[in-house]
All heavy atoms as TSV, in Angstrom:
chain	resi	resn	atom	element	x	y	z
A	1	MET	N	N	77.157	152.703	100.888
A	1	MET	CA	C	77.896	151.627	101.196
A	1	MET	C	C	78.695	151.083	99.962
A	1	MET	O	O	78.043	150.753	99.093
A	1	MET	CB	C	77.150	150.501	101.973
A	1	MET	CG	C	77.990	149.453	102.581
A	1	MET	SD	S	77.023	148.693	103.810
A	1	MET	CE	C	77.077	147.026	103.247
A	2	ALA	N	N	79.957	150.902	100.092
A	2	ALA	CA	C	80.681	150.614	98.929
A	2	ALA	C	C	80.876	149.011	98.906
A	2	ALA	O	O	81.033	148.392	100.055
A	2	ALA	CB	C	82.196	151.126	98.942
A	3	VAL	N	N	80.656	148.460	97.761
A	3	VAL	CA	C	80.828	147.011	97.671
A	3	VAL	C	C	82.298	146.642	97.403
A	3	VAL	O	O	82.977	147.266	96.604
A	3	VAL	CB	C	80.020	146.516	96.333
A	3	VAL	CG1	C	80.160	145.009	96.188
A	3	VAL	CG2	C	78.502	146.867	96.464
A	4	PRO	N	N	82.866	145.692	98.133
A	4	PRO	CA	C	84.163	145.407	98.141
A	4	PRO	C	C	84.539	144.715	96.776
A	4	PRO	O	O	83.637	143.965	96.158
A	4	PRO	CB	C	84.496	144.441	99.255
A	4	PRO	CG	C	83.195	144.001	99.683
A	4	PRO	CD	C	82.151	144.896	99.242
A	5	SER	N	N	85.698	145.079	96.212
A	5	SER	CA	C	85.992	144.404	94.964
A	5	SER	C	C	86.454	143.006	95.097
A	5	SER	O	O	87.154	142.631	96.126
A	5	SER	CB	C	86.911	145.347	94.130
A	5	SER	OG	O	88.324	145.344	94.944
A	6	ILE	N	N	86.226	142.238	94.186
A	6	ILE	CA	C	86.638	140.812	94.215
A	6	ILE	C	C	87.995	140.668	93.465
A	6	ILE	O	O	88.112	141.090	92.299
A	6	ILE	CB	C	85.612	139.867	93.572
A	6	ILE	CG1	C	84.245	139.994	94.306
A	6	ILE	CG2	C	86.005	138.428	93.504
A	6	ILE	CD1	C	83.109	139.366	93.630
A	7	PRO	N	N	88.926	140.160	94.161
A	7	PRO	CA	C	90.315	140.047	93.531
A	7	PRO	C	C	90.371	138.886	92.575
A	7	PRO	O	O	90.985	137.888	92.884
A	7	PRO	CB	C	91.253	139.855	94.731
A	7	PRO	CG	C	90.365	139.211	95.751
A	7	PRO	CD	C	89.005	139.729	95.559
A	8	VAL	N	N	89.851	139.121	91.486
A	8	VAL	CA	C	89.689	138.056	90.436
A	8	VAL	C	C	91.118	137.668	89.975
A	8	VAL	O	O	91.464	136.422	89.771
A	8	VAL	CB	C	88.906	138.532	89.252
A	8	VAL	CG1	C	88.840	137.355	88.182
A	8	VAL	CG2	C	87.494	138.847	89.702
A	9	ASP	N	N	92.020	138.581	89.797
A	9	ASP	CA	C	93.417	138.219	89.274
A	9	ASP	C	C	94.074	137.298	90.371
A	9	ASP	O	O	94.811	136.330	89.970
A	9	ASP	CB	C	94.169	139.452	89.022
A	9	ASP	CG	C	93.619	140.278	87.829
A	9	ASP	OD1	O	92.924	139.585	87.022
A	9	ASP	OD2	O	93.798	141.499	87.847
A	10	ARG	N	N	93.911	137.649	91.652
A	10	ARG	CA	C	94.627	136.861	92.623
A	10	ARG	C	C	94.057	135.459	92.731
A	10	ARG	O	O	94.731	134.318	92.856
A	10	ARG	CB	C	94.489	137.549	93.993
A	10	ARG	CG	C	95.346	136.837	95.017
A	10	ARG	CD	C	95.371	137.603	96.297
A	10	ARG	NE	N	93.976	137.952	96.772
A	10	ARG	CZ	C	93.250	137.233	97.802
A	10	ARG	NH1	N	93.842	136.166	98.307
A	10	ARG	NH2	N	92.179	137.642	98.150
A	11	ILE	N	N	92.727	135.331	92.579
A	11	ILE	CA	C	92.103	134.031	92.649
A	11	ILE	C	C	92.464	133.182	91.490
A	11	ILE	O	O	92.764	132.013	91.591
A	11	ILE	CB	C	90.454	134.383	92.674
A	11	ILE	CG1	C	90.115	134.868	93.891
A	11	ILE	CG2	C	89.784	132.841	92.376
A	11	ILE	CD1	C	88.606	135.377	93.926
A	12	ARG	N	N	92.634	133.912	90.273
A	12	ARG	CA	C	93.069	133.083	89.118
A	12	ARG	C	C	94.384	132.605	89.273
A	12	ARG	O	O	94.700	131.570	88.873
A	12	ARG	CB	C	92.865	134.058	87.883
A	12	ARG	CG	C	93.193	133.341	86.539
A	12	ARG	CD	C	92.849	134.270	85.318
A	12	ARG	NE	N	91.508	134.518	85.232
A	12	ARG	CZ	C	91.045	135.717	85.089
A	12	ARG	NH1	N	91.785	136.783	85.100
A	12	ARG	NH2	N	89.666	135.861	85.021
A	13	ALA	N	N	95.335	133.436	89.750
A	13	ALA	CA	C	96.679	133.069	89.946
A	13	ALA	C	C	96.749	131.896	90.933
A	13	ALA	O	O	97.595	130.912	90.819
A	13	ALA	CB	C	97.568	134.264	90.459
A	14	GLU	N	N	96.010	131.869	92.042
A	14	GLU	CA	C	96.095	130.759	92.998
A	14	GLU	C	C	95.578	129.487	92.451
A	14	GLU	O	O	96.018	128.460	92.765
A	14	GLU	CB	C	95.354	131.230	94.269
A	14	GLU	CG	C	96.052	132.173	95.080
A	14	GLU	CD	C	95.211	132.605	96.421
A	14	GLU	OE1	O	94.387	131.822	96.816
A	14	GLU	OE2	O	95.651	133.609	97.039
A	15	ALA	N	N	94.458	129.652	91.661
A	15	ALA	CA	C	93.834	128.481	90.949
A	15	ALA	C	C	94.907	127.790	90.007
A	15	ALA	O	O	94.883	126.713	89.853
A	15	ALA	CB	C	92.600	128.897	90.255
A	16	ARG	N	N	95.702	128.571	89.350
A	16	ARG	CA	C	96.717	128.044	88.396
A	16	ARG	C	C	97.817	127.229	89.194
A	16	ARG	O	O	98.435	126.373	88.798
A	16	ARG	CB	C	97.358	129.116	87.710
A	16	ARG	CG	C	96.448	129.582	86.504
A	16	ARG	CD	C	97.141	130.733	85.590
A	16	ARG	NE	N	96.198	131.197	84.673
A	16	ARG	CZ	C	96.109	132.500	84.426
A	16	ARG	NH1	N	96.888	133.396	85.120
A	16	ARG	NH2	N	95.260	132.841	83.561
A	17	GLU	N	N	98.005	127.592	90.458
A	17	GLU	CA	C	99.129	127.067	91.251
A	17	GLU	C	C	98.673	125.726	91.922
A	17	GLU	O	O	99.436	125.003	92.467
A	17	GLU	CB	C	99.543	127.990	92.254
A	17	GLU	CG	C	100.306	129.213	91.808
A	17	GLU	CD	C	100.692	130.199	92.840
A	17	GLU	OE1	O	100.566	129.860	94.071
A	17	GLU	OE2	O	101.069	131.295	92.643
A	18	LEU	N	N	97.366	125.431	91.878
A	18	LEU	CA	C	96.793	124.208	92.523
A	18	LEU	C	C	97.394	123.058	91.776
A	18	LEU	O	O	97.433	123.038	90.542
A	18	LEU	CB	C	95.267	124.198	92.626
A	18	LEU	CG	C	94.717	125.152	93.561
A	18	LEU	CD1	C	93.125	125.092	93.347
A	18	LEU	CD2	C	95.055	124.826	94.879
A	19	ARG	N	N	97.649	121.959	92.564
A	19	ARG	CA	C	98.094	120.717	92.009
A	19	ARG	C	C	97.178	119.640	92.321
A	19	ARG	O	O	97.226	119.189	93.493
A	19	ARG	CB	C	99.606	120.452	92.382
A	19	ARG	CG	C	100.592	121.607	91.999
A	19	ARG	CD	C	101.950	121.143	92.258
A	19	ARG	NE	N	102.239	120.640	93.663
A	19	ARG	CZ	C	103.201	120.946	94.350
A	19	ARG	NH1	N	104.174	121.702	93.905
A	19	ARG	NH2	N	103.392	120.504	95.546
A	20	PRO	N	N	96.327	119.175	91.459
A	20	PRO	CA	C	95.395	118.199	91.734
A	20	PRO	C	C	96.057	116.838	92.172
A	20	PRO	O	O	95.408	116.092	92.913
A	20	PRO	CB	C	94.429	118.037	90.468
A	20	PRO	CG	C	95.260	118.657	89.426
A	20	PRO	CD	C	96.271	119.679	90.041
A	21	GLY	N	N	97.215	116.567	91.698
A	21	GLY	CA	C	97.851	115.354	91.930
A	21	GLY	C	C	98.208	115.195	93.523
A	21	GLY	O	O	98.074	114.164	94.109
A	22	ARG	N	N	98.573	116.401	94.069
A	22	ARG	CA	C	98.901	116.356	95.469
A	22	ARG	C	C	97.664	116.109	96.285
A	22	ARG	O	O	97.654	115.401	97.220
A	22	ARG	CB	C	99.572	117.721	95.909
A	22	ARG	CG	C	100.062	117.805	97.284
A	22	ARG	CD	C	100.789	118.923	97.556
A	22	ARG	NE	N	101.340	118.986	98.802
A	22	ARG	CZ	C	102.229	119.764	99.271
A	22	ARG	NH1	N	102.752	120.672	98.488
A	22	ARG	NH2	N	102.842	119.598	100.408
A	23	GLY	N	N	96.542	116.608	95.882
A	23	GLY	CA	C	95.258	116.393	96.647
A	23	GLY	C	C	94.779	114.969	96.391
A	23	GLY	O	O	94.415	114.335	97.503
A	24	LEU	N	N	95.007	114.379	95.444
A	24	LEU	CA	C	94.588	113.017	95.055
A	24	LEU	C	C	95.498	112.173	95.858
A	24	LEU	O	O	95.041	111.180	96.510
A	24	LEU	CB	C	94.789	112.731	93.537
A	24	LEU	CG	C	93.775	111.695	93.062
A	24	LEU	CD1	C	92.414	112.068	93.297
A	24	LEU	CD2	C	94.177	111.652	91.461
A	25	LEU	N	N	96.773	112.385	95.939
A	25	LEU	CA	C	97.706	111.662	96.739
A	25	LEU	C	C	97.398	111.602	98.222
A	25	LEU	O	O	97.416	110.651	98.983
A	25	LEU	CB	C	99.150	111.906	96.485
A	25	LEU	CG	C	99.776	111.382	95.276
A	25	LEU	CD1	C	101.113	111.964	95.070
A	25	LEU	CD2	C	99.832	109.984	95.182
A	26	THR	N	N	97.027	112.842	98.706
A	26	THR	CA	C	96.617	113.041	99.971
A	26	THR	C	C	95.484	112.053	100.405
A	26	THR	O	O	95.382	111.356	101.391
A	26	THR	CB	C	96.254	114.386	100.330
A	26	THR	OG1	O	97.382	115.252	100.126
A	26	THR	CG2	C	95.845	114.714	101.771
A	27	LEU	N	N	94.453	112.147	99.594
A	27	LEU	CA	C	93.275	111.207	99.779
A	27	LEU	C	C	93.585	109.809	99.657
A	27	LEU	O	O	93.127	108.946	100.452
A	27	LEU	CB	C	92.124	111.577	98.774
A	27	LEU	CG	C	91.255	112.840	98.999
A	27	LEU	CD1	C	90.412	113.093	97.853
A	27	LEU	CD2	C	90.689	112.859	100.367
A	28	LEU	N	N	94.416	109.472	98.714
A	28	LEU	CA	C	94.794	108.163	98.487
A	28	LEU	C	C	95.577	107.483	99.757
A	28	LEU	O	O	95.303	106.407	100.139
A	28	LEU	CB	C	95.881	107.971	97.392
A	28	LEU	CG	C	96.264	106.524	96.887
A	28	LEU	CD1	C	95.090	105.856	96.329
A	28	LEU	CD2	C	97.371	106.709	95.851
A	29	PHE	N	N	96.350	108.315	100.420
A	29	PHE	CA	C	97.107	107.889	101.619
A	29	PHE	C	C	96.227	108.111	102.931
A	29	PHE	O	O	96.473	107.326	103.868
A	29	PHE	CB	C	98.395	108.503	101.767
A	29	PHE	CG	C	99.434	108.042	100.837
A	29	PHE	CD1	C	99.787	108.705	99.693
A	29	PHE	CD2	C	99.889	106.754	100.941
A	29	PHE	CE1	C	100.608	108.231	98.742
A	29	PHE	CE2	C	100.721	106.163	99.915
A	29	PHE	CZ	C	101.167	106.984	98.863
A	30	LEU	N	N	95.285	109.000	102.912
A	30	LEU	CA	C	94.555	109.332	104.114
A	30	LEU	C	C	93.561	108.217	104.434
A	30	LEU	O	O	93.410	107.892	105.578
A	30	LEU	CB	C	93.797	110.653	103.844
A	30	LEU	CG	C	92.907	111.087	105.122
A	30	LEU	CD1	C	93.843	111.481	106.286
A	30	LEU	CD2	C	92.097	112.344	104.676
A	31	ILE	N	N	92.938	107.713	103.440
A	31	ILE	CA	C	91.941	106.626	103.582
A	31	ILE	C	C	92.468	105.378	104.276
A	31	ILE	O	O	92.083	104.980	105.324
A	31	ILE	CB	C	91.139	106.347	102.265
A	31	ILE	CG1	C	90.337	107.489	101.865
A	31	ILE	CG2	C	90.319	105.060	102.438
A	31	ILE	CD1	C	89.846	107.448	100.516
A	32	PRO	N	N	93.543	104.765	103.823
A	32	PRO	CA	C	94.288	103.567	104.508
A	32	PRO	C	C	94.760	104.020	105.970
A	32	PRO	O	O	94.726	103.185	106.918
A	32	PRO	CB	C	95.306	103.117	103.548
A	32	PRO	CG	C	95.008	103.726	102.278
A	32	PRO	CD	C	94.277	104.979	102.521
A	33	PHE	N	N	95.182	105.239	105.993
A	33	PHE	CA	C	95.779	105.640	107.448
A	33	PHE	C	C	94.596	105.634	108.372
A	33	PHE	O	O	94.732	105.102	109.402
A	33	PHE	CB	C	96.437	107.031	107.284
A	33	PHE	CG	C	96.748	107.523	108.575
A	33	PHE	CD1	C	97.943	107.118	109.256
A	33	PHE	CD2	C	95.972	108.563	109.197
A	33	PHE	CE1	C	98.240	107.667	110.502
A	33	PHE	CE2	C	96.332	109.022	110.424
A	33	PHE	CZ	C	97.526	108.653	111.043
A	34	LEU	N	N	93.532	106.253	108.013
A	34	LEU	CA	C	92.415	106.363	108.899
A	34	LEU	C	C	91.710	105.047	109.179
A	34	LEU	O	O	91.341	104.747	110.313
A	34	LEU	CB	C	91.409	107.291	108.494
A	34	LEU	CG	C	91.688	108.810	108.341
A	34	LEU	CD1	C	90.614	109.619	107.765
A	34	LEU	CD2	C	91.882	109.278	109.801
A	35	LEU	N	N	91.670	104.140	108.158
A	35	LEU	CA	C	91.194	102.843	108.333
A	35	LEU	C	C	92.128	101.994	109.299
A	35	LEU	O	O	91.593	101.432	110.152
A	35	LEU	CB	C	91.121	102.170	106.963
A	35	LEU	CG	C	90.489	100.846	106.939
A	35	LEU	CD1	C	88.977	100.982	107.358
A	35	LEU	CD2	C	90.505	100.114	105.555
A	36	GLY	N	N	93.371	102.194	109.132
A	36	GLY	CA	C	94.398	101.384	110.005
A	36	GLY	C	C	94.210	101.954	111.444
A	36	GLY	O	O	94.356	101.186	112.438
A	37	TRP	N	N	94.042	103.234	111.440
A	37	TRP	CA	C	94.071	103.910	112.898
A	37	TRP	C	C	92.718	103.476	113.660
A	37	TRP	O	O	92.821	103.025	114.683
A	37	TRP	CB	C	94.050	105.412	112.775
A	37	TRP	CG	C	94.163	105.997	113.989
A	37	TRP	CD1	C	95.204	106.420	114.822
A	37	TRP	CD2	C	92.975	106.523	114.876
A	37	TRP	NE1	N	94.863	106.960	115.900
A	37	TRP	CE2	C	93.436	107.068	116.016
A	37	TRP	CE3	C	91.613	106.488	114.690
A	37	TRP	CZ2	C	92.683	107.672	116.893
A	37	TRP	CZ3	C	90.766	107.050	115.643
A	37	TRP	CH2	C	91.325	107.587	116.762
A	38	SER	N	N	91.700	103.326	112.869
A	38	SER	CA	C	90.428	102.956	113.361
A	38	SER	C	C	90.516	101.448	113.801
A	38	SER	O	O	90.055	101.039	114.975
A	38	SER	CB	C	89.234	103.116	112.373
A	38	SER	OG	O	89.144	104.385	112.106
A	39	VAL	N	N	91.029	100.643	113.023
A	39	VAL	CA	C	91.113	99.162	113.428
A	39	VAL	C	C	92.106	98.931	114.526
A	39	VAL	O	O	91.739	98.149	115.468
A	39	VAL	CB	C	91.727	98.352	112.244
A	39	VAL	CG1	C	92.132	96.970	112.518
A	39	VAL	CG2	C	90.640	98.387	111.006
A	40	GLY	N	N	93.183	99.792	114.637
A	40	GLY	CA	C	94.051	99.636	115.759
A	40	GLY	C	C	93.315	100.094	117.063
A	40	GLY	O	O	93.445	99.515	118.173
A	41	ALA	N	N	92.590	101.132	117.014
A	41	ALA	CA	C	91.804	101.552	118.113
A	41	ALA	C	C	90.776	100.636	118.673
A	41	ALA	O	O	90.657	100.372	119.783
A	41	ALA	CB	C	91.169	102.965	117.852
A	42	LEU	N	N	90.082	100.072	117.525
A	42	LEU	CA	C	89.061	99.060	117.874
A	42	LEU	C	C	89.727	97.850	118.603
A	42	LEU	O	O	89.155	97.239	119.565
A	42	LEU	CB	C	88.370	98.628	116.629
A	42	LEU	CG	C	87.210	97.553	116.781
A	42	LEU	CD1	C	86.159	98.100	117.666
A	42	LEU	CD2	C	86.798	97.017	115.397
A	43	TRP	N	N	90.902	97.416	118.062
A	43	TRP	CA	C	91.606	96.111	118.590
A	43	TRP	C	C	91.994	96.430	120.039
A	43	TRP	O	O	91.788	95.585	120.801
A	43	TRP	CB	C	92.690	95.849	117.767
A	43	TRP	CG	C	93.565	94.700	118.236
A	43	TRP	CD1	C	94.746	94.728	118.829
A	43	TRP	CD2	C	93.229	93.351	118.239
A	43	TRP	NE1	N	95.199	93.518	119.296
A	43	TRP	CE2	C	94.221	92.527	118.931
A	43	TRP	CE3	C	92.023	92.630	117.792
A	43	TRP	CZ2	C	94.126	91.302	119.073
A	43	TRP	CZ3	C	92.048	91.222	118.016
A	43	TRP	CH2	C	93.060	90.578	118.666
A	44	THR	N	N	92.594	97.656	120.203
A	44	THR	CA	C	92.953	98.021	121.517
A	44	THR	C	C	91.852	97.924	122.591
A	44	THR	O	O	91.995	97.362	123.593
A	44	THR	CB	C	93.723	99.324	121.619
A	44	THR	OG1	O	94.793	99.397	120.698
A	44	THR	CG2	C	94.229	99.813	122.968
A	45	GLY	N	N	90.785	98.495	122.125
A	45	GLY	CA	C	89.479	98.595	122.974
A	45	GLY	C	C	89.052	97.136	123.267
A	45	GLY	O	O	88.717	96.850	124.283
A	46	LEU	N	N	89.073	96.338	122.205
A	46	LEU	CA	C	88.467	94.983	122.357
A	46	LEU	C	C	89.494	94.227	123.283
A	46	LEU	O	O	88.951	93.365	124.152
A	46	LEU	CB	C	88.474	94.304	121.189
A	46	LEU	CG	C	87.199	94.700	120.210
A	46	LEU	CD1	C	87.241	94.016	118.817
A	46	LEU	CD2	C	85.927	94.493	120.872
A	47	ALA	N	N	90.733	94.359	123.196
A	47	ALA	CA	C	91.678	93.749	124.096
A	47	ALA	C	C	91.481	94.044	125.565
A	47	ALA	O	O	91.580	93.316	126.411
A	47	ALA	CB	C	93.122	94.008	123.611
A	48	TRP	N	N	91.355	95.433	125.861
A	48	TRP	CA	C	91.053	95.953	127.110
A	48	TRP	C	C	89.807	95.317	127.713
A	48	TRP	O	O	89.700	94.880	128.855
A	48	TRP	CB	C	91.040	97.430	127.183
A	48	TRP	CG	C	92.317	98.090	127.369
A	48	TRP	CD1	C	93.250	98.343	126.323
A	48	TRP	CD2	C	92.986	98.491	128.510
A	48	TRP	NE1	N	94.332	98.921	126.856
A	48	TRP	CE2	C	94.217	99.023	128.185
A	48	TRP	CE3	C	92.570	98.474	129.909
A	48	TRP	CZ2	C	95.063	99.558	129.172
A	48	TRP	CZ3	C	93.433	99.094	130.819
A	48	TRP	CH2	C	94.658	99.648	130.325
A	49	MET	N	N	88.760	95.257	126.893
A	49	MET	CA	C	87.448	94.752	127.305
A	49	MET	C	C	87.675	93.365	127.659
A	49	MET	O	O	87.034	92.805	128.727
A	49	MET	CB	C	86.444	95.005	126.199
A	49	MET	CG	C	85.018	94.568	126.606
A	49	MET	SD	S	83.823	94.846	125.447
A	49	MET	CE	C	84.298	93.656	124.173
A	50	TRP	N	N	88.310	92.505	126.781
A	50	TRP	CA	C	88.372	91.150	127.066
A	50	TRP	C	C	89.166	90.882	128.412
A	50	TRP	O	O	88.895	89.963	129.219
A	50	TRP	CB	C	89.049	90.414	125.906
A	50	TRP	CG	C	89.263	88.936	126.154
A	50	TRP	CD1	C	90.487	88.310	126.457
A	50	TRP	CD2	C	88.259	88.010	126.042
A	50	TRP	NE1	N	90.174	86.942	126.623
A	50	TRP	CE2	C	88.760	86.765	126.350
A	50	TRP	CE3	C	86.928	88.011	125.805
A	50	TRP	CZ2	C	88.112	85.627	126.477
A	50	TRP	CZ3	C	86.113	86.895	125.656
A	50	TRP	CH2	C	86.749	85.624	126.110
A	51	ALA	N	N	90.249	91.714	128.620
A	51	ALA	CA	C	90.972	91.507	129.775
A	51	ALA	C	C	90.214	91.859	131.076
A	51	ALA	O	O	90.330	91.183	132.133
A	51	ALA	CB	C	92.293	92.361	129.778
A	52	ALA	N	N	89.382	92.865	130.903
A	52	ALA	CA	C	88.502	93.210	132.148
A	52	ALA	C	C	87.460	92.157	132.344
A	52	ALA	O	O	87.176	91.826	133.422
A	52	ALA	CB	C	87.846	94.609	131.704
A	53	VAL	N	N	86.916	91.545	131.250
A	53	VAL	CA	C	85.949	90.366	131.416
A	53	VAL	C	C	86.642	89.261	132.130
A	53	VAL	O	O	86.040	88.645	133.045
A	53	VAL	CB	C	85.384	90.124	130.129
A	53	VAL	CG1	C	84.628	88.731	130.161
A	53	VAL	CG2	C	84.435	91.169	129.482
A	54	VAL	N	N	87.791	88.773	131.695
A	54	VAL	CA	C	88.556	87.680	132.303
A	54	VAL	C	C	88.870	88.038	133.709
A	54	VAL	O	O	88.661	87.136	134.536
A	54	VAL	CB	C	89.792	87.505	131.434
A	54	VAL	CG1	C	90.601	86.452	132.189
A	54	VAL	CG2	C	89.367	86.912	130.054
A	55	ALA	N	N	89.320	89.286	134.010
A	55	ALA	CA	C	89.690	89.552	135.420
A	55	ALA	C	C	88.382	89.546	136.179
A	55	ALA	O	O	88.379	89.041	137.411
A	55	ALA	CB	C	90.301	90.930	135.438
A	56	GLY	N	N	87.279	90.101	135.719
A	56	GLY	CA	C	86.043	90.060	136.585
A	56	GLY	C	C	85.534	88.690	136.734
A	56	GLY	O	O	84.990	88.301	137.854
A	57	TYR	N	N	85.667	87.706	135.707
A	57	TYR	CA	C	85.149	86.412	135.953
A	57	TYR	C	C	86.061	85.738	136.938
A	57	TYR	O	O	85.428	85.007	137.758
A	57	TYR	CB	C	85.377	85.640	134.471
A	57	TYR	CG	C	85.052	84.169	134.568
A	57	TYR	CD1	C	83.678	83.800	134.659
A	57	TYR	CD2	C	86.055	83.284	134.669
A	57	TYR	CE1	C	83.373	82.490	134.787
A	57	TYR	CE2	C	85.772	81.926	134.792
A	57	TYR	CZ	C	84.445	81.491	134.839
A	57	TYR	OH	O	84.159	80.159	134.920
A	58	ARG	N	N	87.326	85.951	136.899
A	58	ARG	CA	C	88.166	85.221	137.827
A	58	ARG	C	C	87.925	85.777	139.266
A	58	ARG	O	O	87.853	84.985	140.130
A	58	ARG	CB	C	89.685	85.473	137.479
A	58	ARG	CG	C	90.114	84.718	136.289
A	58	ARG	CD	C	91.445	84.965	135.953
A	58	ARG	NE	N	92.078	84.118	134.755
A	58	ARG	CZ	C	93.046	84.337	134.066
A	58	ARG	NH1	N	93.843	85.275	134.452
A	58	ARG	NH2	N	93.312	83.561	133.069
A	59	GLN	N	N	87.554	86.999	139.367
A	59	GLN	CA	C	87.326	87.511	140.695
A	59	GLN	C	C	86.020	86.939	141.260
A	59	GLN	O	O	85.737	86.609	142.429
A	59	GLN	CB	C	87.359	88.997	140.629
A	59	GLN	CG	C	87.114	89.651	142.157
A	59	GLN	CD	C	87.156	91.211	141.994
A	59	GLN	OE1	O	87.334	91.789	141.017
A	59	GLN	NE2	N	87.157	91.679	143.243
A	60	GLY	N	N	85.038	86.967	140.319
A	60	GLY	CA	C	83.782	86.380	140.562
A	60	GLY	C	C	83.758	84.913	141.006
A	60	GLY	O	O	83.008	84.415	141.844
A	61	ALA	N	N	84.611	84.216	140.273
A	61	ALA	CA	C	84.746	82.738	140.537
A	61	ALA	C	C	85.606	82.466	141.740
A	61	ALA	O	O	85.884	81.282	142.210
A	61	ALA	CB	C	85.329	82.038	139.379
A	62	GLY	N	N	86.260	83.448	142.360
A	62	GLY	CA	C	87.050	83.249	143.522
A	62	GLY	C	C	88.470	82.935	143.260
A	62	GLY	O	O	89.249	82.604	144.097
A	63	ARG	N	N	88.850	83.050	141.959
A	63	ARG	CA	C	90.202	82.961	141.732
A	63	ARG	C	C	91.031	84.225	141.292
A	63	ARG	O	O	90.246	85.099	140.762
A	63	ARG	CB	C	90.389	81.954	140.385
A	63	ARG	CG	C	89.754	80.628	140.713
A	63	ARG	CD	C	90.083	79.761	139.438
A	63	ARG	NE	N	89.412	80.245	138.271
A	63	ARG	CZ	C	89.390	79.643	137.160
A	63	ARG	NH1	N	90.030	78.537	136.925
A	63	ARG	NH2	N	88.763	80.290	136.118
A	64	THR	N	N	92.187	84.308	141.547
A	64	THR	CA	C	92.945	85.497	141.302
A	64	THR	C	C	93.972	85.365	140.081
A	64	THR	O	O	94.725	86.169	139.799
A	64	THR	CB	C	93.860	85.816	142.498
A	64	THR	OG1	O	94.735	84.825	142.816
A	64	THR	CG2	C	92.959	86.179	143.801
A	65	GLY	N	N	93.764	84.157	139.469
A	65	GLY	CA	C	94.678	84.033	138.352
A	65	GLY	C	C	95.744	82.968	138.552
A	65	GLY	O	O	96.224	82.255	137.591
A	66	ALA	N	N	96.139	82.803	139.782
A	66	ALA	CA	C	97.061	81.711	140.184
A	66	ALA	C	C	96.365	80.540	140.509
A	66	ALA	O	O	95.215	80.488	141.068
A	66	ALA	CB	C	97.884	82.332	141.335
A	67	ALA	N	N	96.953	79.422	140.216
A	67	ALA	CA	C	96.322	78.122	140.541
A	67	ALA	C	C	96.299	77.955	141.999
A	67	ALA	O	O	97.308	78.117	142.726
A	67	ALA	CB	C	97.124	76.922	139.804
A	68	GLN	N	N	95.155	77.384	142.491
A	68	GLN	CA	C	95.031	77.293	143.898
A	68	GLN	C	C	94.761	75.852	144.141
A	68	GLN	O	O	94.113	75.103	143.394
A	68	GLN	CB	C	93.775	78.135	144.345
A	68	GLN	CG	C	93.892	79.565	144.239
A	68	GLN	CD	C	92.644	80.253	144.591
A	68	GLN	OE1	O	91.651	79.706	145.001
A	68	GLN	NE2	N	92.730	81.641	144.603
A	69	ASP	N	N	95.380	75.432	145.320
A	69	ASP	CA	C	95.115	74.014	145.741
A	69	ASP	C	C	95.641	73.005	144.717
A	69	ASP	O	O	95.009	71.990	144.635
A	69	ASP	CB	C	93.771	73.664	146.231
A	69	ASP	CG	C	93.250	74.581	147.365
A	69	ASP	OD1	O	94.082	74.927	148.295
A	69	ASP	OD2	O	92.131	74.964	147.359
A	70	GLY	N	N	96.695	73.259	144.006
A	70	GLY	CA	C	97.205	72.365	143.055
A	70	GLY	C	C	96.369	72.165	141.803
A	70	GLY	O	O	96.595	71.389	140.994
A	71	GLU	N	N	95.329	73.026	141.535
A	71	GLU	CA	C	94.512	72.901	140.444
A	71	GLU	C	C	95.181	73.451	139.196
A	71	GLU	O	O	95.805	74.441	139.349
A	71	GLU	CB	C	93.067	73.464	140.666
A	71	GLU	CG	C	92.872	74.726	139.940
A	71	GLU	CD	C	91.488	75.332	140.323
A	71	GLU	OE1	O	91.224	75.415	141.543
A	71	GLU	OE2	O	90.841	75.870	139.466
A	72	ALA	N	N	95.076	72.769	138.159
A	72	ALA	CA	C	95.665	73.274	136.897
A	72	ALA	C	C	94.747	74.266	136.199
A	72	ALA	O	O	93.547	74.256	136.495
A	72	ALA	CB	C	95.854	72.045	135.933
A	73	ARG	N	N	95.339	75.175	135.548
A	73	ARG	CA	C	94.586	76.131	134.826
A	73	ARG	C	C	93.888	75.632	133.667
A	73	ARG	O	O	94.188	75.075	132.796
A	73	ARG	CB	C	95.411	77.329	134.351
A	73	ARG	CG	C	95.845	78.307	135.529
A	73	ARG	CD	C	96.732	79.308	134.949
A	73	ARG	NE	N	96.350	80.502	135.566
A	73	ARG	CZ	C	96.968	81.633	135.399
A	73	ARG	NH1	N	98.004	81.766	134.476
A	73	ARG	NH2	N	96.671	82.738	135.985
């Protein structure tokens, strides 16, 4: 069984073409993006949950959200 040869020259050429600055910039911008996306998703989830709690409370209290019998909100 023949052992495949390792293309050292090709690997060396690709390694020379790498630009560490681009990878660093990607990480630099990826972290705030993911953080902002996570905070936005959390905020949306909390807003939906709060709206569901308020709707459930109003339904359980017998109110539909509109003032009944002249009562103020």
